[in-house]
C-alpha positions as CSV (number, residue, x, y, z in Angstrom):
1,M,222.0,71.8,90.6
2,G,219.9,73.5,93.2
3,V,222.7,72.8,95.8
4,A,225.5,74.3,93.4
5,V,223.2,77.2,92.7
6,R,222.5,77.9,96.6
7,D,226.2,77.7,97.2
8,W,226.9,80.3,94.6
9,L,224.1,82.6,96.0
10,G,226.1,82.3,99.7
11,Q,229.3,82.9,98.3
12,A,228.1,85.8,96.2
13,G,225.9,87.2,99.1
14,L,222.9,87.7,96.9
15,T,219.4,86.6,97.3
16,A,217.6,84.5,94.9
17,A,215.6,87.5,93.7
18,E,218.5,89.4,93.0
19,V,220.1,86.7,90.8
20,A,217.0,86.0,89.0
21,R,216.7,89.6,88.2
22,S,220.3,89.9,87.0
23,A,220.2,86.6,85.3
24,G,216.9,87.5,83.3
25,V,215.0,84.5,84.6
26,S,211.8,84.3,86.7
27,C,211.5,84.2,90.5
28,S,209.5,81.1,90.3
29,T,212.3,79.3,87.9
30,M,215.1,80.3,90.4
31,H,213.1,79.0,93.2
32,R,212.2,75.7,91.3
33,V,215.9,75.3,90.5
34,L,216.9,75.9,94.2
35,G,214.1,73.4,95.0
36,Q,215.6,70.9,92.7
37,Q,212.1,70.7,91.0
38,V,213.3,71.6,87.5
39,D,216.5,70.6,85.3
40,P,217.6,73.8,84.1
41,S,218.9,74.3,80.6
42,V,222.7,75.1,80.2
43,G,221.8,78.5,79.0
44,T,219.9,79.0,82.4
45,V,222.5,77.8,84.6
46,R,225.2,79.8,82.7
47,Q,223.1,83.2,83.2
48,V,222.7,82.4,86.9
49,A,226.2,81.6,87.3
50,L,227.5,84.6,85.5
51,A,224.8,86.7,87.8
52,C,226.6,85.1,90.7
53,G,230.0,86.1,89.6
54,V,230.9,82.2,88.7
55,E,232.3,81.2,85.5
56,L,230.6,77.9,84.3
57,E,232.9,75.7,82.2
58,L,231.5,72.9,80.1
59,T,233.6,70.2,79.1
60,T,232.6,67.2,76.9
61,R,234.3,63.8,76.2
62,H,233.5,60.6,74.3
63,T,232.1,57.8,76.5
64,S,234.2,55.0,77.3
65,D,231.2,52.5,76.2
66,P,229.0,53.8,73.5
67,Y,226.9,50.5,73.9
68,A,226.5,51.1,77.8
69,C,225.4,54.8,77.1
70,A,222.9,53.7,74.5
71,A,221.4,51.3,76.9
72,A,221.1,54.0,79.4
73,R,219.6,56.2,77.2
74,A,217.1,53.4,76.1
75,L,216.0,53.2,80.0
76,F,215.4,56.9,80.2
77,E,214.0,57.8,76.7
78,G,211.9,54.7,76.4
79,G,211.8,53.1,73.1
80,R,215.3,53.8,71.8
81,Q,217.2,50.7,70.6
82,P,220.9,50.4,71.7
83,P,223.2,50.3,68.8
84,T,223.6,47.1,66.7
85,D,226.8,48.1,64.8
86,P,229.5,45.8,65.6
87,R,232.0,48.8,66.1
88,C,229.9,49.6,69.1
89,L,229.6,46.3,70.5
90,R,233.3,45.7,71.0
91,G,233.6,46.7,74.6
92,A,230.3,45.0,75.5
93,I,230.1,42.4,78.0
94,G,228.2,39.3,76.9
């Protein structure tokens, strides 16, 4: 996300401090985003984008393989069990 925000700053001709002030976020948050040290919320990204004159569009869609998605969540969240519902297992390999 930091790379995209850095591009927005450059295109807008604004400094991180100017955008932080306009977006209502702290300078330290802005610098952590730019340094890719934090995963900002959608709300924060939206405010920063608007301050840079960028329209943020969020699109959602269903995953093509719910079982694979659940398995990935289990890896990242630890302890989450993949679904056992047969409808979710239809596309699973194995």
